[in-house]
C-alpha positions as CSV (number, residue, x, y, z in Angstrom):
1,M,-349.3,29.5,-90.6
2,M,-345.7,28.6,-91.7
3,L,-344.2,30.2,-88.6
4,A,-346.7,28.3,-86.4
5,Y,-345.8,25.0,-88.1
6,L,-342.1,25.7,-87.8
7,Q,-342.5,26.3,-84.0
8,T,-344.4,23.0,-83.8
9,E,-341.5,21.2,-85.7
10,I,-338.9,22.7,-83.3
11,K,-341.0,21.4,-80.4
12,V,-341.2,17.9,-82.0
13,L,-337.4,18.1,-82.7
14,F,-336.6,18.4,-79.0
15,R,-339.1,15.8,-78.0
16,K,-337.3,13.2,-80.1
17,K,-334.3,13.6,-77.9
18,L,-332.9,10.1,-78.5
19,Y,-332.5,10.5,-82.2
20,L,-331.1,14.0,-81.8
21,I,-328.6,12.8,-79.2
22,M,-327.6,9.7,-81.3
23,S,-327.1,11.8,-84.4
24,I,-324.8,14.3,-82.7
25,F,-323.2,12.4,-79.8
26,L,-322.5,9.2,-81.7
27,P,-320.1,11.1,-84.0
28,V,-318.7,12.8,-80.9
29,A,-318.1,9.4,-79.3
30,F,-316.3,8.2,-82.5
31,Y,-314.3,11.4,-82.5
32,L,-313.1,11.0,-78.9
33,L,-312.4,7.3,-79.4
34,F,-310.4,7.4,-82.6
35,T,-308.4,10.5,-81.6
36,S,-307.5,8.8,-78.3
37,L,-306.4,5.5,-79.9
38,L,-303.6,6.8,-82.0
39,D,-300.3,7.8,-80.4
40,L,-299.0,10.6,-82.7
41,P,-296.4,13.3,-82.4
42,S,-297.8,16.6,-81.2
43,S,-297.7,18.4,-84.5
44,E,-299.2,15.4,-86.4
45,A,-301.8,14.9,-83.7
46,Q,-303.2,18.4,-83.9
47,K,-303.5,18.1,-87.7
48,F,-305.3,14.8,-87.3
49,Y,-307.6,16.1,-84.5
50,K,-308.7,19.0,-86.7
51,E,-309.3,16.9,-89.8
52,Y,-311.2,14.2,-87.9
53,M,-313.3,16.9,-86.3
54,Y,-314.5,17.9,-89.7
55,S,-315.0,14.2,-90.7
56,M,-317.3,13.5,-87.7
57,T,-319.2,16.8,-88.3
58,V,-319.9,15.8,-91.8
59,F,-320.9,12.3,-90.6
60,S,-323.4,13.9,-88.2
61,L,-324.9,16.2,-90.8
62,M,-325.3,13.3,-93.2
63,S,-327.3,11.4,-90.7
64,F,-329.8,14.2,-90.5
65,C,-330.0,14.5,-94.3
66,L,-330.4,10.8,-95.0
67,M,-332.3,9.7,-91.9
68,S,-334.2,12.3,-90.0
69,F,-335.2,14.5,-92.9
70,P,-336.7,11.9,-95.3
71,L,-338.0,9.4,-92.7
72,D,-340.1,12.0,-90.9
73,M,-341.8,12.9,-94.2
74,I,-342.5,9.3,-95.1
75,E,-343.9,8.7,-91.6
76,E,-346.2,11.8,-91.9
77,R,-347.5,10.5,-95.2
78,S,-348.2,7.1,-93.7
79,N,-350.0,8.3,-90.6
80,G,-352.1,10.8,-92.5
81,W,-350.5,13.9,-90.9
82,F,-349.3,15.3,-94.2
83,K,-352.8,14.9,-95.7
84,H,-354.2,16.8,-92.6
85,L,-351.6,19.6,-93.1
86,M,-352.6,20.0,-96.7
87,S,-356.2,20.6,-95.7
88,T,-355.0,23.7,-93.9
89,P,-353.7,27.0,-95.5
90,L,-350.2,25.4,-95.4
91,T,-349.0,24.6,-99.0
92,T,-346.7,21.9,-100.1
93,T,-343.9,24.4,-100.8
94,K,-344.2,25.9,-97.3
95,Y,-344.2,22.4,-95.8
96,F,-340.9,21.6,-97.5
97,I,-339.4,24.9,-96.5
98,V,-340.2,24.3,-92.9
99,K,-338.7,20.8,-93.1
100,I,-335.5,22.3,-94.6
101,L,-335.4,25.0,-91.9
102,R,-335.8,22.3,-89.2
103,A,-332.9,20.3,-90.7
104,M,-330.7,23.4,-90.8
105,I,-331.4,24.0,-87.1
106,Q,-330.2,20.4,-86.5
107,F,-327.1,21.1,-88.6
108,A,-326.3,24.2,-86.5
109,L,-326.6,22.2,-83.2
110,A,-324.3,19.4,-84.5
111,I,-321.6,21.8,-85.8
112,M,-321.5,23.8,-82.6
113,V,-321.4,20.7,-80.3
114,I,-318.7,18.9,-82.3
115,F,-316.6,22.1,-82.8
116,M,-316.7,22.7,-79.1
117,V,-315.6,19.2,-78.3
118,G,-312.7,19.5,-80.8
119,H,-311.6,22.8,-79.3
120,F,-312.0,22.1,-75.6
121,Y,-311.2,18.4,-75.4
122,K,-308.6,18.1,-78.2
123,N,-307.2,21.7,-78.3
124,V,-308.1,22.2,-81.9
125,T,-307.2,25.9,-82.5
126,M,-308.1,28.3,-85.3
127,S,-308.8,32.0,-85.6
128,I,-312.4,33.0,-84.9
129,Q,-312.8,33.8,-88.6
130,H,-311.8,30.3,-89.6
131,W,-314.1,28.7,-87.0
132,I,-317.1,30.7,-88.3
133,L,-316.3,30.3,-92.0
134,S,-315.7,26.6,-91.9
135,G,-318.8,26.1,-89.8
136,L,-320.9,28.2,-92.1
137,I,-319.7,26.4,-95.2
138,L,-320.6,23.0,-93.6
139,W,-324.0,24.4,-92.7
140,L,-324.7,25.6,-96.2
141,G,-323.0,22.6,-97.9
142,A,-325.0,20.1,-95.9
143,S,-328.2,21.8,-97.1
144,L,-327.3,20.6,-100.6
145,F,-327.4,17.0,-99.3
146,L,-331.1,17.4,-98.5
147,T,-331.9,16.6,-102.1
148,I,-330.5,13.1,-101.5
149,G,-333.0,13.0,-98.6
150,L,-335.8,14.0,-101.0
151,V,-335.0,10.9,-103.1
152,I,-335.2,8.7,-100.0
153,A,-338.5,10.4,-99.1
154,Q,-340.1,8.9,-102.2
155,F,-340.1,5.5,-100.6
156,K,-343.5,4.4,-99.5
157,D,-342.3,2.1,-96.7
158,T,-340.5,3.5,-93.7
159,Q,-338.5,0.3,-93.0
160,K,-337.2,0.0,-96.6
161,A,-336.3,3.7,-96.6
162,S,-334.5,3.4,-93.3
163,S,-332.5,0.4,-94.5
164,F,-331.5,2.1,-97.7
165,A,-330.6,5.3,-95.9
166,N,-328.5,3.5,-93.4
167,L,-326.6,1.6,-96.1
168,L,-326.1,4.8,-98.1
169,N,-325.0,6.8,-95.1
170,L,-322.4,4.2,-94.1
171,S,-321.2,3.8,-97.7
172,L,-320.7,7.5,-98.2
173,A,-319.0,7.9,-94.8
174,I,-316.5,5.1,-95.4
175,V,-315.8,5.6,-99.1
176,G,-315.8,9.4,-98.7
177,G,-312.9,9.2,-96.3
178,L,-314.8,10.3,-93.1
179,W,-313.7,7.3,-91.0
180,F,-310.4,6.4,-92.6
181,P,-307.9,8.7,-94.5
182,V,-308.4,8.5,-98.3
183,N,-304.6,8.1,-98.8
184,T,-304.8,4.7,-97.1
185,F,-307.2,3.4,-99.7
186,P,-306.1,1.3,-102.7
187,E,-305.6,3.6,-105.7
188,W,-308.8,2.5,-107.5
189,L,-310.8,3.3,-104.4
190,Q,-309.1,6.7,-104.0
191,H,-310.5,7.6,-107.5
192,I,-314.0,6.7,-106.3
193,S,-313.6,8.4,-103.0
194,T,-312.6,11.8,-104.4
195,K,-315.8,11.8,-106.5
196,T,-318.2,11.4,-103.5
197,P,-320.1,14.4,-102.1
198,T,-319.0,13.6,-98.5
199,Y,-315.4,13.9,-99.5
200,H,-316.0,17.3,-101.1
201,L,-318.1,18.6,-98.2
202,K,-315.3,17.8,-95.7
203,L,-312.7,19.2,-98.1
204,I,-314.2,22.7,-98.5
205,A,-314.6,23.0,-94.7
206,Y,-311.1,21.7,-94.0
207,D,-309.6,24.0,-96.6
208,L,-311.3,27.0,-95.0
209,G,-310.1,25.8,-91.6
210,K,-306.5,25.9,-92.9
211,G,-307.0,29.4,-94.4
212,K,-307.0,28.3,-98.0
213,G,-310.3,30.0,-98.8
214,V,-313.3,28.5,-100.5
215,N,-312.6,25.4,-102.6
216,V,-314.7,26.4,-105.6
217,E,-314.3,23.1,-107.4
218,S,-315.6,21.1,-104.4
219,F,-318.5,23.5,-103.9
220,S,-319.4,23.1,-107.6
221,V,-319.3,19.3,-107.2
222,L,-321.8,19.6,-104.4
223,I,-324.1,21.8,-106.4
224,I,-324.0,19.4,-109.3
225,Y,-324.9,16.5,-107.0
226,S,-327.7,18.5,-105.5
227,I,-329.2,19.3,-108.9
228,I,-328.9,15.6,-110.0
229,F,-330.7,14.3,-106.9
230,L,-333.3,17.0,-107.0
231,C,-334.1,16.0,-110.6
232,I,-334.3,12.3,-109.6
233,A,-336.7,13.1,-106.7
234,L,-338.9,15.2,-108.9
235,Y,-339.0,12.5,-111.6
236,I,-339.9,9.8,-109.1
237,N,-342.6,12.0,-107.5
238,K,-344.1,12.9,-110.9
239,K,-344.1,9.2,-112.0
240,R,-345.8,8.2,-108.7
241,D,-348.4,10.8,-109.1
242,V,-349.2,9.6,-112.6
243,E,-349.5,6.0,-111.4
């Protein structure tokens, strides 16, 4: 049953081509635009191209976590599809597992597309090992962001959830240093920026891409954020069930 539902979810994923394209190719467009605007020396340019490639990859993954993942679940509750699924042998746990697997398929697509653009269009070069490891850590790290999506999924209204998710996505992208380098921020904002999950997700991938190994501190921060948001989601869900 779970495998059949996963196959259905994958079919639905590729039917919603517009959102899939926007979530991947909008960051690609930003990447190509911003890397083309700056006139940098060759050595500095390559460093910037690599760092910004990771920034836009994280930005793409965030959009799946905060938009596609929770909004689909809210919509399915609203139109009765979730209630219908629960009348089948599919359990709530299996339902969430399939949703997570679908999101991770989206992550993989985004990582591959943006990495290929960085390599073939901007000549970002790394060893095969560093490409694979940094891509894998982004894939795993982004899965921890899905707990933020679970919090958003507790909204009853799709429009309110979408507005909140958009605002949160943009805020985490800007403050987390995905669009602009953190060192260009005022000192007070830098302190906030280095505490955001987006900053740490980009940092662990960027460090691996430079051959520094896994940034254990940043990965720990992501796990802590994941646990906090999971607890919040469970609390809201329990409170709503009681009401």
